[in-house]
C-alpha positions in Angstrom: 62.2 33.9 -7.7 61.7 37.5 -9.4 58.3 38.6 -9.7 57.2 40.1 -13.1 56.9 43.8 -12.8 53.6 45.6 -14.3 55.9 47.2 -17.1 56.9 43.7 -18.3 53.4 41.8 -17.9 51.6 44.0 -20.5 54.1 42.8 -23.6 53.6 39.3 -22.6 49.9 39.7 -22.5 49.8 41.6 -26.0 51.5 38.7 -27.5 49.1 36.0 -25.9 46.2 38.1 -27.2 47.7 38.2 -30.9 48.3 34.3 -30.8 44.8 33.7 -29.9 43.5 36.0 -32.5 45.4 34.6 -35.4 44.5 30.9 -34.1 40.7 31.9 -34.5 41.0 33.8 -37.8 43.4 31.8 -39.9 41.6 29.0 -42.0 41.9 25.8 -40.4 43.1 22.6 -42.4 40.5 19.7 -42.5 41.6 16.7 -40.9 42.8 13.8 -43.1 40.2 11.3 -44.0 40.6 7.5 -42.8 42.3 5.3 -45.3 40.3 2.3 -46.2 42.5 -0.6 -44.7 41.2 -3.8 -45.6 43.0 -5.7 -42.3 42.3 -9.3 -41.7 42.8 -9.0 -38.0 40.1 -6.0 -37.4 37.1 -6.9 -39.2 34.8 -6.0 -40.1 36.1 -2.8 -41.8 33.7 0.2 -41.9 33.9 2.5 -44.9 33.8 5.5 -42.2 34.7 8.8 -44.2 36.7 7.0 -46.9 33.7 7.3 -49.4 31.7 10.2 -50.9 27.8 10.1 -51.2 25.3 12.0 -53.4 21.5 11.8 -53.2 19.9 11.6 -56.8 16.6 13.6 -56.1 14.8 11.9 -59.1 16.7 8.5 -59.3 17.4 9.0 -62.9 21.1 9.5 -62.8 23.2 6.8 -64.9 26.4 5.2 -63.8 28.3 7.1 -66.4 27.0 10.5 -65.4 27.6 9.9 -61.7 31.3 8.9 -62.8 31.7 11.8 -64.7 30.5 14.1 -62.0 27.7 15.7 -64.0 25.5 17.4 -61.4 27.0 15.8 -58.7 27.9 17.4 -55.4 29.8 14.7 -53.6 29.9 14.9 -49.6 32.2 12.7 -47.4 30.6 9.8 -45.9 30.7 9.1 -42.1 30.0 6.6 -39.4 26.6 6.3 -38.4 25.0 8.2 -41.1 21.3 7.9 -41.7 20.1 8.9 -45.1 16.4 10.0 -45.2 15.5 8.8 -48.7 12.1 9.4 -50.6 10.6 6.8 -52.7 11.9 8.4 -55.9 15.6 9.2 -54.7 18.5 7.1 -55.0 21.5 7.2 -52.7 25.2 7.1 -54.6 28.3 6.3 -52.8 31.8 6.2 -54.6 34.8 4.6 -52.9 38.1 3.3 -53.7 39.7 0.2 -52.4 43.4 0.7 -52.0 45.9 -1.9 -52.7 45.6 -4.7 -50.3 46.7 -8.6 -49.9 44.4 -10.6 -52.1 44.8 -13.9 -50.2 41.1 -13.9 -49.2 38.0 -13.2 -50.8 36.5 -10.1 -49.6 32.6 -9.0 -49.5 30.8 -5.5 -49.2 28.3 -6.2 -46.4 25.3 -4.4 -46.0 23.4 -5.7 -42.6 20.1 -4.5 -43.6 17.6 -7.3 -44.9 14.9 -5.0 -45.8 16.6 -2.7 -48.2 14.7 -2.5 -51.5 17.9 -2.6 -54.0 21.5 -2.2 -54.0 23.7 -2.0 -57.0 27.4 -2.3 -56.9 29.2 -0.8 -60.1 32.8 -1.7 -61.0 34.8 -1.0 -64.0 36.6 -3.6 -65.9 39.8 -3.1 -68.0 37.8 -2.2 -70.9 36.3 0.7 -69.1 32.8 -1.0 -69.2 30.6 -0.9 -65.9 29.6 -4.5 -64.3 26.9 -4.6 -61.9 26.0 -6.9 -58.7 22.4 -6.6 -57.5 20.6 -7.5 -54.2 17.6 -6.4 -52.2 14.0 -7.1 -51.6 13.0 -6.3 -55.1 15.2 -9.2 -56.6 14.9 -12.8 -55.9 17.4 -13.8 -53.2 18.0 -16.9 -55.4 19.4 -14.5 -57.9 21.7 -12.5 -55.6 25.4 -12.8 -56.5 25.5 -14.4 -52.9 22.3 -15.8 -51.4 22.4 -14.4 -47.9 20.1 -12.9 -45.1 21.2 -9.5 -46.2 22.9 -7.9 -49.3 26.5 -9.4 -49.5 28.3 -8.5 -52.9 31.9 -9.5 -53.8 34.3 -7.1 -54.4 37.8 -7.4 -56.1 41.0 -6.8 -54.0 44.4 -6.2 -55.8 47.7 -6.0 -54.1 49.0 -3.9 -57.0 46.3 -1.2 -57.9 43.2 0.3 -56.4 39.8 -0.6 -57.4 37.0 2.0 -58.0 33.3 1.3 -57.2 30.0 3.1 -57.0 27.2 2.0 -55.0 23.8 2.7 -55.7 21.0 2.4 -53.2 17.3 2.6 -53.6 15.0 2.4 -50.4 11.3 3.7 -49.3 12.2 5.3 -46.5 15.4 6.0 -44.3 18.6 4.3 -45.1 21.2 3.9 -42.1 22.9 0.6 -42.7 26.6 0.7 -42.4 28.7 -0.2 -45.2 31.5 -2.6 -44.1 34.0 -5.0 -45.7 34.4 -8.4 -44.3 36.5 -11.4 -45.6 35.1 -14.8 -46.3 36.8 -16.4 -43.3 35.5 -13.8 -40.9 32.2 -13.9 -42.5 31.7 -17.5 -41.6 32.4 -17.1 -37.9 30.2 -14.0 -37.6 27.2 -16.1 -39.3 27.7 -19.0 -36.8 26.9 -16.6 -34.0 24.2 -14.6 -35.6 22.8 -18.4 -36.4 22.8 -19.4 -32.9 21.0 -16.6 -31.7 18.4 -17.0 -34.5 18.3 -20.9 -33.7 17.5 -20.4 -30.1 14.8 -17.8 -30.9 13.0 -19.9 -33.7 13.4 -23.0 -31.8 11.7 -21.7 -28.6 8.7 -20.2 -31.2 8.4 -23.5 -32.7 8.1 -25.2 -29.4 5.4 -22.4 -28.2 3.5 -23.1 -31.2 3.7 -27.0 -30.7 2.7 -26.9 -27.1 -0.1 -24.6 -27.9 -1.5 -26.6 -30.7 -1.4 -29.8 -28.6 -2.8 -27.8 -25.5 -5.6 -26.5 -27.9 -6.7 -30.1 -28.9 -6.3 -31.7 -25.6 -7.6 -29.1 -23.5 -10.2 -27.5 -25.8 -9.0 -24.0 -24.7 -9.6 -21.3 -27.3 -7.0 -19.5 -25.9 -4.3 -21.8 -26.9 -5.7 -22.0 -30.2 -5.5 -18.5 -30.8 -2.1 -18.2 -29.2 -0.5 -20.7 -31.7 -1.2 -18.6 -34.9 -0.1 -15.4 -32.9 3.2 -17.2 -32.1 3.6 -18.6 -35.8 3.2 -15.3 -37.3 5.6 -13.7 -34.9 8.2 -16.0 -35.8 7.4 -15.6 -39.6 7.6 -11.7 -39.0 11.0 -11.8 -37.5 12.1 -14.4 -40.1 11.0 -11.9 -42.6 12.9 -8.9 -40.9 16.1 -10.7 -40.4 16.1 -12.2 -43.8 15.9 -15.8 -42.8 12.4 -16.0 -44.8 13.7 -14.7 -47.9 16.9 -17.0 -47.9 15.1 -20.2 -46.9 11.3 -19.8 -47.2 10.6 -17.9 -50.3 14.0 -17.2 -52.3 12.3 -16.9 -55.6 9.4 -14.6 -54.6 10.9 -11.1 -54.7 7.4 -9.3 -54.7 6.2 -11.2 -51.5 9.8 -10.9 -49.8 9.3 -7.0 -50.3 5.9 -6.8 -49.1 6.1 -9.5 -46.3 8.0 -7.1 -44.1 5.0 -4.8 -43.7 2.1 -7.4 -44.2 3.4 -9.9 -41.7 3.5 -7.4 -38.6 0.0 -6.4 -39.3 -1.4 -10.0 -39.4 0.7 -10.5 -36.2 -0.9 -7.8 -34.3 -4.4 -8.9 -35.5 -3.8 -12.3 -34.1 -2.6 -11.1 -30.5 -5.5 -8.8 -30.3 -7.9 -12.0 -30.6 -5.6 -13.7 -28.3 -5.5 -11.1 -25.8 -9.3 -10.8 -25.8 -9.5 -14.4 -24.9 -7.0 -14.6 -22.4 -8.4 -11.9 -20.1 -12.0 -13.4 -20.5 -13.5 -10.3 -22.3 -16.2 -12.4 -23.7 -17.4 -13.2 -20.2 -16.9 -9.6 -19.0 -18.1 -7.3 -21.7 -19.7 -8.6 -25.1 -19.2 -5.0 -26.5 -15.5 -5.0 -25.5 -15.0 -8.5 -27.1 -16.8 -7.3 -30.2 -14.7 -4.2 -30.3 -11.4 -6.3 -30.1 -12.7 -8.8 -32.9 -13.5 -5.7 -35.1 -10.0 -4.3 -34.5 -8.6 -7.8 -35.5 -10.7 -7.7 -38.7 -9.4 -4.3 -39.5 -6.1 -5.8 -40.1 -7.5 -7.2 -43.5 -8.4 -3.9 -44.6 -5.0 -2.4 -43.3 -3.1 -5.4 -45.3 -5.1 -4.2 -48.5 -4.2 -0.6 -48.2 -0.4 -1.5 -47.6 -0.6 -3.5 -51.0 -2.4 -0.6 -52.7 0.0 2.1 -51.5 3.7 2.9 -51.8 6.5 4.7 -50.1 5.8 6.5 -46.7 2.2 5.9 -47.0 2.2 2.3 -46.7 4.6 2.4 -43.9 2.2 4.9 -42.0 -0.6 2.7 -42.4 1.4 -0.4 -40.9 2.6 1.8 -38.2 -0.7 3.2 -37.3 -2.5 -0.1 -37.3 0.2 -1.4 -34.7 0.3 1.6 -32.6 -3.8 1.6 -32.3 -3.5 -2.5 -31.7 -0.8 -2.1 -29.0 -2.8 0.8 -27.5 -6.1 -1.6 -27.5 -4.1 -4.4 -25.9 -2.7 -2.5 -23.1 -6.6 -0.9 -22.5 -8.0 -4.3 -22.4 -5.5 -5.6 -20.0 -5.7 -2.8 -17.8 -9.3 -2.9 -17.6 -9.7 -6.6 -17.0 -7.2 -5.9 -14.3 -9.4 -3.4 -12.5 -12.4 -6.0 -12.9 -10.2 -8.5 -10.9 -8.7 -10.5 -13.6 -5.7 -12.2 -12.1 -3.7 -13.0 -15.2 -4.0 -9.3 -17.0 -1.3 -7.7 -14.9 1.3 -10.8 -16.0 0.2 -10.4 -19.5 1.3 -6.7 -19.4 4.5 -7.6 -17.5 5.3 -10.1 -20.2 4.5 -7.6 -23.1 6.8 -5.1 -21.4 10.3 -6.7 -22.9 8.6 -6.7 -26.4 7.5 -3.0 -26.1 10.8 -1.9 -25.1 12.6 -3.7 -27.8 10.2 -2.4 -30.5 11.7 1.0 -29.8 15.0 0.2 -31.5 13.5 -1.0 -34.8 10.9 1.8 -35.0 13.8 4.4 -34.4 15.7 2.7 -37.2 12.6 3.0 -39.7 11.9 6.5 -38.6 15.5 7.4 -39.5 16.8 8.4 -35.9 19.4 5.9 -35.5 21.5 3.8 -38.1 21.1 -0.2 -38.5 23.0 -2.0 -35.8 22.9 -5.2 -33.8 20.3 -3.9 -31.4 17.9 -2.7 -34.1 18.1 -5.9 -36.0 18.0 -8.4 -33.1 16.2 -6.7 -30.0 12.9 -8.0 -31.2 14.1 -11.5 -30.8 15.3 -11.0 -27.2 11.9 -9.3 -26.0 9.7 -12.0 -27.7 12.2 -14.8 -26.2 11.3 -13.2 -22.7 7.7 -12.8 -23.5 7.0 -16.3 -24.9 7.7 -18.5 -21.7 5.8 -15.8 -19.4 2.7 -16.2 -21.6 2.8 -20.0 -21.6 3.0 -20.0 -18.1 0.1 -17.8 -18.0 -2.0 -19.9 -20.2 -1.2 -23.2 -18.0 -2.3 -21.3 -14.9 -5.2 -20.0 -16.6 -6.1 -23.4 -18.0 -5.5 -25.3 -14.6 -7.9 -22.9 -12.8 -10.4 -23.2 -15.4 -10.4 -27.2 -15.3 -10.6 -26.7 -11.4 -13.7 -24.6 -11.9 -15.2 -27.1 -14.2 -14.5 -29.9 -11.9 -16.1 -28.0 -9.1 -19.1 -27.1 -11.0 -19.7 -30.6 -12.4 -19.0 -32.1 -8.8 -21.5 -30.1 -7.1 -23.9 -32.8 -7.1 -21.4 -35.0 -5.3 -19.0 -32.6 -3.3 -19.5 -30.0 -0.6 -18.2 -26.6 -2.2 -17.2 -25.2 0.8 -15.2 -28.1 2.2 -14.5 -30.3 -0.8 -15.9 -33.5 1.1 -18.4 -35.8 -0.4 -22.1 -35.0 0.0 -24.8 -37.0 1.6 -25.8 -38.8 -1.5 -22.2 -40.1 -2.3 -21.9 -40.9 1.6 -24.8 -43.2 1.6 -23.5 -44.8 -1.6 -20.2 -45.6 0.0 -22.0 -46.7 2.9 -23.9 -49.3 1.0 -20.6 -50.5 -0.5 -19.1 -50.8 2.8 -21.9 -52.9 4.4 -21.6 -55.2 1.6 -17.9 -55.6 1.8 -18.3 -56.3 5.5 -21.0 -59.0 5.0 -18.9 -60.8 2.1 -15.5 -60.4 4.2 -17.1 -61.0 7.7 -15.5 -58.0 9.1 -16.4 -55.2 11.4 -16.4 -51.5 9.9 -17.8 -48.4 11.4 -19.9 -45.5 10.5 -19.9 -42.1 12.6 -22.1 -39.2 12.4 -20.8 -36.1 14.1 -22.3 -32.7 15.3 -20.6 -29.4 16.0 -22.4 -28.4 19.2 -20.3 -25.5 20.5 -20.7 -22.8 17.5 -23.3 -20.7 19.5 -20.6 -20.5 22.4 -17.7 -19.5 19.7 -19.8 -16.8 18.3 -20.4 -15.5 21.8 -17.0 -15.6 22.9 -15.3 -14.6 19.5 -17.3 -13.4 16.7 -19.8 -14.6 14.0 -16.9 -15.2 11.3 -15.2 -17.4 13.8 -18.3 -19.4 14.1 -18.6 -19.6 10.4 -15.1 -20.7 10.0 -15.5 -23.7 12.5 -17.0 -26.4 10.1 -14.1 -25.7 7.6 -11.4 -26.2 10.5 -13.5 -29.4 11.5 -13.6 -30.8 7.8 -9.6 -30.2 7.9 -9.1 -32.1 11.0 -11.4 -35.1 10.1 -9.3 -35.5 6.8 -6.2 -35.5 8.8 -8.0 -38.3 11.2 -9.5 -40.6 8.4 -7.0 -43.2 6.6 -6.9 -43.2 2.9 -9.4 -45.9 2.6 -11.8 -44.1 4.8 -14.5 -41.5 3.8 -15.3 -38.2 5.3 -18.6 -36.1 4.3 -20.4 -33.2 5.0 -24.0 -34.0 5.7 -25.2 -30.5 6.8 -24.2 -27.0 8.0 -22.9 -28.6 11.3 -22.9 -32.3 10.7 -20.4 -34.5 9.3 -19.9 -38.4 8.5 -17.1 -41.0 8.5 -16.9 -44.2 7.2 -13.9 -46.2 8.9 -13.3 -49.3 6.8 -12.6 -52.6 8.4 -11.4 -54.9 9.5 -11.6 -53.4 12.9 -10.8 -54.9 16.2 -13.6 -54.2 19.0 -11.0 -51.9 20.8 -10.6 -50.0 17.5 -14.2 -49.8 16.6 -15.2 -48.7 20.0 -12.5 -45.8 20.4 -13.1 -44.5 16.8 -15.6 -41.8 18.0 -13.4 -40.8 21.1 -10.2 -40.3 18.6 -12.2 -37.9 16.4 -13.3 -35.9 19.5 -9.8 -35.9 20.8 -8.3 -34.8 17.5 -11.0 -31.9 17.1 -10.3 -30.8 20.9 -6.6 -29.9 20.0 -6.1 -26.4 19.8 -5.5 -24.7 16.3 -2.0 -23.2 15.6 -3.1 -19.7 15.0 -6.1 -19.6 17.1 -6.8 -19.1 21.0 -6.7 -22.2 23.2 -10.4 -21.6 23.8 -11.1 -21.7 20.1 -11.9 -25.6 19.9 -14.3 -27.7 18.2 -16.8 -29.7 20.6 -18.3 -32.8 18.9 -21.0 -35.1 19.6 -20.7 -38.4 17.8 -23.3 -41.2 16.9 -21.5 -44.2 16.1 -22.7 -47.9 14.6 -20.8 -50.9 13.7 -21.6 -52.8 10.4 -23.1 -55.2 9.6 -23.5 -55.6 13.6 -26.0 -52.6 14.1 -27.7 -53.1 10.8 -27.2 -53.6 7.0 -30.0 -51.5 5.8 -28.2 -48.0 4.7 -31.6 -45.9 5.1 -32.6 -47.7 8.4 -29.2 -47.2 9.7 -29.0 -43.6 8.6 -32.2 -42.8 10.4 -31.2 -44.4 13.6 -27.9 -42.5 13.7 -29.7 -39.1 13.0 -32.4 -39.9 15.7 -29.7 -40.7 18.2 -28.0 -37.4 17.5 -31.5 -35.5 17.7 -32.6 -37.4 20.7 -29.1 -36.6 22.7 -29.6 -34.5 25.7 -28.2 -31.2 25.3 -26.7 -31.2 28.9 -25.0 -34.5 28.5 -21.3 -34.8 29.2 -21.2 -37.8 26.9 -19.3 -37.4 23.6 -20.0 -40.7 22.2 -23.1 -42.5 21.6 -23.2 -45.9 20.2 -26.1 -47.2 18.2 -26.4 -50.5 20.1 -27.3 -48.4 23.2 -30.8 -47.8 23.9 -31.3 -44.0 23.3 -31.2 -41.9 26.5 -30.0 -44.9 28.5 -26.6 -43.6 29.0 -25.2 -46.9 28.3 -22.4 -47.9 26.0 -19.2 -46.0 25.3 -18.7 -42.8 26.6 -16.0 -39.9 26.4 -16.2 -36.8 28.5 -12.7 -34.9 28.7 -11.7 -33.6 31.9 -11.2 -29.7 32.5 -13.3 -28.9 29.7 -17.3 -28.2 29.4 -19.6 -31.1 29.1 -20.2 -32.2 25.3 
């Protein structure tokens, strides 16, 4: 291979530099525009750069002047365009549909339910302009094709092109794509969207029904506030997706236009009141609760201002109120969390999907992104995730409140530390057991038990271990008792047990010993020396007596008079106090009971 000499290298370099200079300085030809091809296989068909647009700064141009090009400066359209319209401006788009097969009907689809007005002009054979109109300012029932969003029929000819002019009015940015779709493809597309919306509205309806029923049955104010919040959330999404205009108020164009701004305000006002209840602000701080209520009432003022203003101002009022309420909700949850509310962090977790999904429609309203599937349906996905989370939170919260209420109502019958019945209920049940034993002529047993080694536990371990001992003994007694038996806490270290008959003499005599043996078993997570030593006073009914007060006094006296250094564990009431007769139990290898 021959190497290029320095003398030959210079001409080649000069030619390359000259070619680069000519490429940079010569005017470039613009790329060809995409031809609008109404292909039934690839749908929907985007207008892309086939059309031209012009923004009428005063919204006063007529279709004739626009067609003639008087004062019009056309610019090619492009995919994903966002047109920042002002209230007194209008967007004009011109396009021509080339000859295409006319076997199916075609529509110009504008997938934006909140557009104010769209007007599609077409010219007939006589040169007259015909118009089809849709949008929020026109009753949906009067649209050429009543639908969730504007759907305007276009004429397709297999022989000649068709020229159209589209006029769009909107009080804020307009970024909806202009797409062409055939009738058969439209039906399939609507089935998919209907499935998504059906799941969402079904879930919202179920949440409302559960909340109403729970509010009535449980008398819980949180459920009563959650029901309207969910209902308004569903109505807001119905308005924004066009479902409400199509099915709920098809002949109310003024309300259809205003509902997309008013319903979000009302929804946030209801959510503020609901959050105040679910994180228990009335109990934590009356001032904070009143502030949240005032913020909810401020929604009525914001609604009046939205109706009284036009253009960007009303959008600013709505966005400002929603931002203020969302910030207040987050602050209230964080504050309640800091004060120990167990449900406040889960409320925040449930709100994260909604906050993230709300960024897409907000970006669309601000004119940052065009209309797309995410900007239209992201909120439904976020709310669908939030609804079950909040329902579970409400159920757990309601269950905890019912348990607390039962505990408070049962303080006169139940020991709050162990959940065992107290002395009053114990004596009532003892009276019933004596009556049954007399009527059925059977023997039952009543036991009184003292924990006698708590001081030793405190010396060998610590004070907390000594305080824990009665709670552990209560659990052991419950596992020893049968379903028909009763266990009570009669004092700090004293317990009682009713053993229902019929009992055989052997079972009756060994009842106390079984209890002591069960409590002497080591606990799973404790040292082998950390065990409960009991002293038991035992009586048979009705053999040892049928008077409740007398029987209880005698049993208490047996425990009070038992020698502290006695090795006996069980003292039968039939024995004479201090004689040492009767049944006894002293486990070998352990300290005397």
